[in-house]
C-alpha positions in Angstrom: -120.6 -58.1 111.0 -123.0 -55.7 112.6 -125.5 -55.5 109.9 -125.8 -56.3 106.2 -125.3 -53.7 103.5 -128.1 -51.1 103.8 -129.2 -48.1 101.8 -129.0 -44.5 102.9 -131.7 -43.4 105.4 -135.1 -43.1 103.7 -135.9 -39.4 102.8 -139.6 -39.8 103.7 -142.2 -42.2 105.0 -143.6 -42.6 101.6 -140.3 -44.0 100.3 -140.2 -46.5 103.2 -143.7 -47.6 102.5 -143.0 -47.8 98.7 -139.8 -49.8 99.3 -141.6 -52.4 101.5 -144.7 -52.6 99.3 -145.7 -56.2 98.4 -146.0 -57.2 94.7 -149.4 -57.3 93.1 -150.3 -61.0 93.5 -153.5 -60.7 91.5 -151.7 -59.2 88.6 -149.1 -62.0 88.7 -151.9 -64.6 88.7 -153.7 -63.0 85.8 -150.4 -62.8 83.9 -149.5 -66.4 84.5 -153.0 -67.5 83.4 -152.6 -65.5 80.2 -149.2 -67.1 79.5 -150.5 -70.6 80.2 -153.5 -70.2 77.8 -153.2 -67.1 75.6 -156.3 -68.1 73.6 -158.7 -68.4 76.5 -161.6 -65.9 76.9 -160.8 -63.1 79.4 -163.5 -64.3 81.8 -161.7 -67.6 82.1 -158.4 -66.0 83.1 -159.6 -64.7 86.5 -157.9 -66.6 89.3 -160.2 -69.0 91.2 -159.0 -70.2 94.5 -161.6 -72.9 94.7 -160.9 -74.4 91.2 -158.0 -76.9 91.2 -156.9 -78.8 88.1 -157.7 -82.5 88.3 -155.0 -85.1 87.8 -154.8 -87.0 84.6 -154.8 -90.2 86.5 -158.0 -89.3 88.4 -159.7 -88.1 85.2 -159.1 -91.3 83.3 -159.9 -93.5 86.3 -163.3 -91.7 86.7 -164.2 -92.2 83.0 -163.2 -95.9 83.2 -164.9 -96.7 86.5 -168.0 -94.6 86.2 -169.4 -96.6 83.3 -168.4 -99.8 85.0 -170.3 -98.9 88.2 -173.3 -97.6 86.1 -173.5 -100.9 84.1 -173.3 -103.0 87.2 -176.9 -102.3 88.5 -178.1 -102.6 84.9 -176.6 -106.0 84.7 -178.4 -107.0 87.9 -181.7 -106.0 86.4 -181.0 -107.9 83.2 -179.9 -110.9 85.2 -183.1 -110.8 87.2 -185.2 -110.9 84.0 -183.1 -113.6 82.5 -183.3 -115.6 85.7 -187.1 -115.4 85.7 -187.3 -116.5 82.1 -185.0 -119.5 82.9 -187.0 -120.4 86.0 -190.3 -120.3 84.1 -189.1 -122.7 81.4 -189.2 -126.1 83.2 -192.2 -125.2 85.2 -194.1 -124.1 82.1 -193.3 -127.3 80.4 -194.7 -129.2 83.5 -197.9 -127.1 83.4 -198.2 -127.8 79.7 -197.9 -131.5 80.3 -200.6 -131.3 83.0 -202.9 -129.4 80.6 -202.4 -132.1 77.9 -203.1 -134.8 80.4 -206.2 -133.1 81.7 -207.5 -132.5 78.1 -207.2 -136.2 77.3 -209.5 -137.0 80.2 -212.5 -135.1 78.7 -215.0 -137.2 76.9 -218.4 -136.4 75.3 -221.3 -138.1 77.2 -224.8 -137.7 76.0 -223.8 -134.5 74.1 -222.1 -133.0 77.2 -218.4 -132.8 78.0 -217.5 -135.0 81.0 -214.2 -135.1 82.9 -213.2 -138.6 83.7 -210.3 -137.9 86.1 -209.0 -140.9 88.0 -208.1 -140.4 91.6 -204.5 -141.1 90.9 -204.4 -138.4 88.2 -206.2 -136.0 90.5 -203.8 -136.6 93.3 -200.9 -136.2 90.9 -202.2 -132.8 89.9 -202.6 -131.7 93.5 -199.3 -133.3 94.7 -197.1 -130.2 95.3 -195.7 -129.4 98.7 -194.6 -125.9 97.7 -197.1 -124.4 95.3 -200.9 -124.6 95.2 -202.1 -126.2 92.0 -205.5 -125.3 90.5 -207.4 -126.6 87.4 -210.6 -125.9 85.7 -212.6 -127.4 82.8 -215.5 -125.5 81.2 -217.9 -127.1 78.8 -219.0 -125.9 75.4 -221.7 -123.7 76.9 -219.4 -122.3 79.6 -220.6 -124.7 82.3 -218.2 -125.9 84.9 -217.2 -129.5 84.1 -214.6 -129.9 86.9 -212.0 -128.1 89.0 -212.0 -124.7 90.7 -214.9 -122.5 89.9 -213.3 -119.1 90.7 -210.3 -119.4 88.4 -210.0 -116.3 86.2 -210.9 -116.8 82.5 -208.9 -115.7 79.5 -210.4 -113.2 77.1 -212.4 -114.6 74.3 -209.9 -113.4 71.8 -207.1 -115.1 73.6 -208.5 -118.6 73.5 -206.0 -120.8 71.7 -206.7 -123.3 68.9 -207.5 -126.8 70.1 -204.3 -128.8 70.9 -202.2 -125.6 71.5 -201.2 -124.7 75.0 -200.7 -121.0 75.9 -199.6 -119.3 79.1 -200.5 -116.2 81.0 -200.0 -114.6 84.4 -203.0 -113.9 86.5 -204.2 -113.5 90.1 -206.3 -116.0 92.1 -207.4 -115.5 95.7 -204.9 -112.7 96.1 -202.0 -114.9 94.8 -200.0 -114.5 91.6 -200.4 -117.6 89.5 -199.1 -119.0 86.2 -201.8 -120.4 84.0 -201.5 -122.9 81.2 -204.7 -123.2 79.1 -205.9 -124.9 75.9 -209.1 -125.9 74.3 -210.6 -129.3 73.3 -213.0 -129.6 70.3 -215.0 -132.8 71.1 -217.3 -134.1 68.3 -220.8 -135.1 69.3 -221.4 -132.3 71.8 -225.0 -131.0 71.8 -225.1 -127.3 70.9 -227.1 -124.9 73.0 -230.1 -122.9 72.0 -227.9 -120.8 69.8 -225.7 -123.0 67.7 -223.3 -120.2 67.2 -222.8 -120.0 71.0 -221.1 -123.4 71.1 -217.4 -123.2 72.0 -214.6 -125.7 72.4 -214.0 -127.0 75.9 -211.6 -124.8 77.9 -209.0 -126.5 80.0 -206.9 -124.5 82.5 -204.1 -125.6 84.9 -202.5 -123.1 87.2 -200.0 -122.9 90.1 -198.6 -120.3 92.4 -195.1 -118.9 91.8 -193.2 -119.9 94.9 -190.9 -122.5 93.2 -190.3 -120.2 90.3 -189.3 -117.3 92.6 -187.1 -119.6 94.7 -185.3 -120.9 91.5 -185.0 -117.4 90.1 -183.4 -116.2 93.4 -181.0 -119.1 93.4 -179.9 -118.2 89.8 -179.5 -114.5 90.7 -177.4 -115.4 93.8 -175.2 -117.6 91.7 -174.6 -114.8 89.2 -174.6 -111.7 91.4 -172.5 -113.0 94.3 -169.4 -113.7 92.1 -169.8 -110.1 90.8 -169.1 -108.8 94.3 -165.7 -110.4 94.0 -165.1 -109.6 90.4 -166.0 -105.9 90.6 -163.4 -105.0 93.2 -160.8 -107.1 91.3 -161.8 -105.3 88.1 -161.3 -101.9 89.9 -157.9 -103.0 91.2 -156.9 -104.2 87.7 -158.0 -101.0 86.1 -156.0 -99.0 88.8 -153.0 -101.2 88.2 -153.3 -101.0 84.4 -153.7 -97.2 84.4 -150.7 -96.8 86.7 -148.7 -98.9 84.3 -150.0 -97.0 81.4 -149.0 -93.7 83.0 -145.5 -95.0 84.0 -143.8 -93.2 81.1 -145.2 -89.9 82.3 -143.8 -90.5 85.8 -140.4 -91.5 84.2 -140.4 -88.3 82.2 -141.3 -86.3 85.4 -138.4 -88.0 87.3 -136.0 -87.3 84.4 -136.9 -83.6 84.4 -136.7 -83.3 88.2 -133.3 -85.0 88.3 -131.8 -82.6 85.9 -129.3 -80.0 87.0 -130.4 -76.3 86.7 -127.8 -75.8 84.0 -128.8 -78.8 81.9 -130.7 -77.5 78.9 -130.1 -80.5 76.7 -133.3 -81.8 74.9 -135.3 -84.7 76.2 -135.3 -88.0 74.4 -138.4 -87.7 72.3 -138.0 -91.1 70.7 -138.5 -92.9 74.0 -141.7 -91.0 74.8 -145.2 -92.5 74.1 -146.7 -91.2 70.8 -149.5 -89.4 72.8 -147.0 -87.1 74.6 -144.4 -86.9 71.8 -145.7 -83.5 70.7 -145.5 -82.2 74.3 -141.9 -83.4 74.6 -141.1 -81.8 71.2 -142.6 -78.5 72.3 -140.7 -78.7 75.6 -137.4 -79.3 73.7 -138.2 -76.3 71.5 -138.7 -74.3 74.7 -135.4 -75.5 76.1 -133.6 -74.5 72.8 -135.1 -71.0 72.9 -134.3 -70.7 76.6 -130.7 -71.7 76.0 -130.5 -69.0 73.3 -132.0 -66.4 75.6 -129.5 -67.4 78.3 -126.6 -67.1 76.0 -127.8 -63.6 74.9 -128.2 -62.6 78.6 -124.7 -63.9 79.5 -123.2 -61.9 76.6 -125.2 -58.8 77.8 -123.9 -59.2 81.3 -120.4 -59.5 80.2 -120.7 -56.5 77.8 -122.4 -54.5 80.5 -119.7 -55.3 83.0 -117.1 -54.2 80.6 -118.9 -51.1 79.4 -119.9 -49.9 82.9 -116.8 -50.8 85.0 -114.3 -49.4 82.5 -115.6 -45.8 82.6 -115.9 -45.9 86.3 -112.4 -47.1 86.8 -111.2 -44.3 84.4 -113.1 -41.7 86.3 -111.6 -42.8 89.6 -108.1 -42.8 88.1 -108.5 -39.3 86.7 -109.8 -38.1 90.1 -106.8 -39.6 91.9 -104.4 -38.0 89.4 -106.1 -34.7 89.8 -105.8 -35.0 93.6 -102.0 -35.0 93.2 -102.0 -31.6 91.6 -101.7 -28.4 93.5 -105.4 -27.4 93.9 -107.4 -25.6 96.4 -108.9 -27.4 99.5 -112.4 -27.2 98.1 -111.4 -28.8 94.8 -109.4 -31.4 96.7 -112.5 -32.4 98.7 -114.6 -32.5 95.5 -112.0 -34.8 93.8 -111.9 -37.1 96.9 -115.7 -37.3 96.8 -115.6 -38.1 93.1 -113.0 -40.9 93.7 -115.1 -42.3 96.6 -118.3 -42.2 94.6 -116.8 -43.8 91.6 -115.4 -46.6 93.8 -118.9 -47.1 95.4 -120.5 -47.1 91.9 -118.0 -49.7 90.6 -118.8 -51.8 93.7 -122.5 -51.4 93.1 -122.1 -52.4 89.4 -120.1 -55.5 90.4 -122.8 -56.5 92.9 -125.6 -55.9 90.5 -124.0 -58.1 87.9 -123.2 -60.7 90.5 -126.9 -60.6 91.6 -128.1 -60.9 88.0 -125.9 -64.0 87.5 -127.0 -65.5 90.8 -130.7 -64.9 90.1 -130.4 -66.4 86.7 -130.0 -70.1 87.8 -130.4 -71.6 84.3 -127.6 -69.6 82.5 -125.5 -72.7 82.0 -123.5 -72.3 85.2 -120.9 -75.0 85.4 -121.0 -77.0 88.7 -117.8 -78.8 89.6 -116.4 -80.4 92.7 -114.8 -77.7 94.8 -112.6 -77.9 97.9 -114.5 -75.4 100.1 -111.6 -75.1 102.6 -109.2 -73.9 99.9 -111.7 -71.6 98.4 -112.5 -70.0 101.8 -108.8 -69.6 102.5 -108.2 -67.7 99.2 -111.3 -65.5 99.8 -110.0 -64.5 103.3 -106.6 -63.6 101.9 -108.3 -61.2 99.4 -109.7 -59.2 102.3 -106.8 -59.1 104.7 -105.6 -55.6 103.5 -109.1 -54.2 103.9 -109.4 -55.6 107.4 -105.9 -54.3 108.4 -106.9 -50.8 107.1 -109.6 -50.7 109.8 -107.4 -52.3 112.5 -109.5 -55.5 112.5 -108.5 -59.1 113.4 -109.6 -61.2 110.4 -109.1 -64.9 111.2 -109.8 -68.2 109.5 -110.6 -71.6 110.9 -111.0 -74.9 109.1 -111.2 -78.7 109.9 -108.1 -80.8 109.7 -109.4 -82.5 106.6 -110.5 -81.2 103.2 -114.3 -80.6 102.7 -115.7 -80.7 99.2 -119.0 -79.4 97.8 -120.5 -79.4 94.3 -121.0 -75.9 93.0 -119.8 -73.0 90.9 -116.5 -71.7 92.1 -117.1 -68.1 90.8 -120.5 -67.9 92.6 -119.3 -69.4 95.8 -116.3 -67.1 96.0 -118.6 -64.1 95.3 -120.9 -65.2 98.1 -118.1 -65.5 100.6 -116.6 -62.1 99.5 -119.9 -60.4 100.1 -120.1 -61.9 103.6 -116.6 -60.8 104.5 -117.2 -57.4 102.9 -120.4 -56.8 104.9 -118.6 -57.9 108.1 -115.7 -55.4 107.5 -118.1 -52.5 106.6 -120.4 -52.8 109.6 -118.0 -53.9 112.3 -116.4 -51.0 114.2 -112.6 -50.4 113.9 -110.6 -52.8 116.0 -113.2 -55.5 115.9 -112.8 -59.2 115.3 -114.0 -61.2 112.3 -113.7 -65.0 111.9 -114.4 -67.1 108.8 -115.0 -70.7 109.6 -115.6 -73.9 107.6 -116.9 -76.7 109.8 -118.9 -79.9 109.9 -121.2 -81.4 112.5 -120.4 -84.7 114.1 -124.1 -85.7 114.0 -124.6 -84.8 110.4 -121.5 -85.2 108.2 -123.5 -84.7 105.0 -123.7 -81.0 105.6 -120.8 -78.4 105.6 -121.3 -75.0 107.3 -119.6 -71.9 106.1 -119.7 -69.2 108.8 -118.7 -65.6 109.1 -119.0 -64.1 112.6 -118.1 -60.6 113.8 -118.1 -58.5 116.9 -120.3 -55.7 115.5 -123.7 -54.3 116.6 -125.6 -57.4 115.5 -128.9 -57.6 113.5 -132.2 -57.4 115.4 -134.3 -60.6 115.1 -137.2 -58.6 113.6 -134.9 -57.4 110.7 -133.3 -60.7 109.8 -136.0 -61.7 107.3 -135.8 -58.4 105.5 -132.0 -57.8 105.4 -131.8 -60.4 102.6 -134.0 -58.3 100.4 -132.4 -56.2 97.7 -131.6 -52.6 98.6 -132.9 -52.9 102.2 -130.8 -51.3 104.9 -131.5 -51.0 108.6 -132.2 -47.3 109.3 -129.7 -45.6 111.5 -126.7 -47.8 110.6 -123.6 -46.2 109.2 -121.9 -47.6 106.2 -121.5 -47.2 102.5 -123.0 -50.4 101.4 -125.6 -50.8 98.6 -128.0 -53.2 100.3 -127.2 -56.0 97.9 -124.6 -58.1 99.8 -127.0 -60.5 101.6 -129.4 -60.6 98.7 -126.5 -61.9 96.5 -125.7 -64.4 99.3 -129.3 -65.6 99.4 -129.5 -66.2 95.7 -126.2 -68.0 95.4 -127.1 -70.2 98.4 -130.5 -71.1 96.8 -128.7 -71.8 93.5 -126.6 -74.4 95.3 -129.5 -75.9 97.2 -128.3 -74.7 100.6 -129.8 -72.8 103.5 -129.0 -69.3 104.9 -129.2 -68.5 108.6 -128.5 -65.3 110.5 -127.9 -65.6 114.3 -126.3 -63.7 117.2 -122.6 -64.1 117.8 -122.1 -63.9 121.5 -119.0 -62.2 122.7 -116.8 -64.4 124.7 -115.5 -61.6 126.8 -118.9 -59.9 127.2 -121.8 -62.4 126.9 -124.3 -59.5 127.2 -123.2 -58.2 123.9 -123.7 -59.9 120.6 -122.5 -59.5 117.0 -123.7 -61.3 114.0 -123.2 -64.9 112.8 -124.1 -65.7 109.2 -124.2 -69.4 108.4 -124.5 -71.0 104.9 -125.1 -74.7 105.0 -124.3 -76.7 101.8 -124.5 -80.4 100.8 -121.2 -82.1 101.2 -119.7 -84.3 98.5 -117.8 -87.5 99.5 -115.6 -89.7 97.3 -117.1 -93.2 97.1 -114.4 -94.7 99.4 -114.6 -91.9 101.9 -118.3 -91.9 102.5 -118.9 -92.4 106.3 
């Protein structure tokens, strides 16, 4: 076939530009946004190329992991404080014992407090190979009785009652220290010049914080290091649990994708999780309304076919009857034009209805197993007379075994009829047309339906546009409507196939090329015959 059906030459450049004009993509985007959310404010309906909807899985994962990752550093801080408190406990009790021991060594001598500290006790207080230990005893008048003179003193308001040990943090010689201090009220001490200035004896024992810091660090390491293992495991478990939780959504998605285009039966709402049961119910309601609309459309197509084709057939019959009468030559030519135009109009109506059925892929088309070789053979027989009328050689080739496909028999026969019709219309008289059903040895899962002719061919630059509706290559003769290949494209897409337009090289003249149209469909095998 030299070229697909094409319209009459365009009357003006404006018509050509209008026919090739692209649809308004922005308008379609705004319309889709309005349909998706009819209650959204107008400013939210503007298409935004940079905004992409987030997945439900990612949204839930973020809201689960973000608090977990935020609480982790907080837990480290709390663990540090708890570790310091735990580390201070045993060392504070040791300091408290030292303070009690030191307090028992104070005796009043001649009205003055005196520290009687045996060498063994003094060595015990100083015996620490990690921390530095300090002590201080101040008499009733504030005089130094024993120990380190430069130890910091507590505030007067902070001095504890005799026999009670208190603790504070302080600094001595640039080092942080922990101080345990108490007071001793010794009877018989001589007061000073001012009796009111007499105070209990102050006893202080302090040590640096090296052992405490080391113990706190060990506690923190023992708590934090396992968290480095637990946290990734927690993330993995959250990921796994969320994946399992969303498994019903994936099952629902697989169920919908696995459906045939003609399957409008409702989904099983009872098996859906309660959270998405309303969505499934709404989807089922949409399927019900869609099925009703499809039924209305099918009835409209059937009624339109009857109402439009019947008057056109009557008009052609009346014109042919009038042509048999004895009329003038001018009237005879007018009647012939009427008969030809009515025939073209009837063909156009048939193609428009076929295109409407092909484009409406959810109209409940019944897909059955079809023997493609037998179907192609019958379609070729329908066009034998039309080919003989133009002196053409219409041939048919098929493999020596039956080839089956899964599809709609009416649509596939309409597709093949349009291919043969185009080949006959655009191949010069005396040409050759071959219809072929074949398979590839390398890929037996595909079957190819080919129609090749010895016409003028289709330029490579035009092959993407000839499948558009009402597009014709300028300068080509023929009475087509420009719908033949558009119907073929829609029916091929309905059956999940592919359409290719190539050159058919003449065997007797390789420099000349016609057209080869190939439709590739998925082949169906019986279980026992699957290669």
